[in-house]
C-alpha positions, 0 to 999 in steps of 0.5 A, spaced: 519 500 482 521 497 489 528 497 489 529 495 497 526 490 501 522 492 506 522 489 513 515 486 515 514 493 520 515 497 514 511 493 509 505 493 515 506 501 515 505 502 508 499 497 507 496 500 513 497 508 511 495 506 504 488 502 507 487 509 511 487 513 505 483 508 501 478 508 506 478 516 506 476 516 499 483 516 495 482 513 488 484 506 487 491 504 483 489 498 481 482 495 478 479 490 483 472 487 485 474 487 492 471 492 497 475 492 503 480 497 504 486 493 507 485 487 501 485 493 496 492 496 499 495 489 500 493 488 492 496 495 490 502 493 494 503 486 491 502 490 484 508 495 486 504 501 485 503 504 492 507 511 491 510 511 498 517 510 500 521 509 506 527 513 508 532 510 513 538 513 516 
């Protein structure tokens, strides 16, 4: 569950990191007909299922 609002930079970093994982063969967290890793990562982000968090000081 997303408990904090991410900045656009944090959002870009999360989606980019997840897209790289998908392109390297990581299992998908959503069922989708899409093939492009970036589009899949965006869909996963919007579904709030990406297990990546941001630590702030």
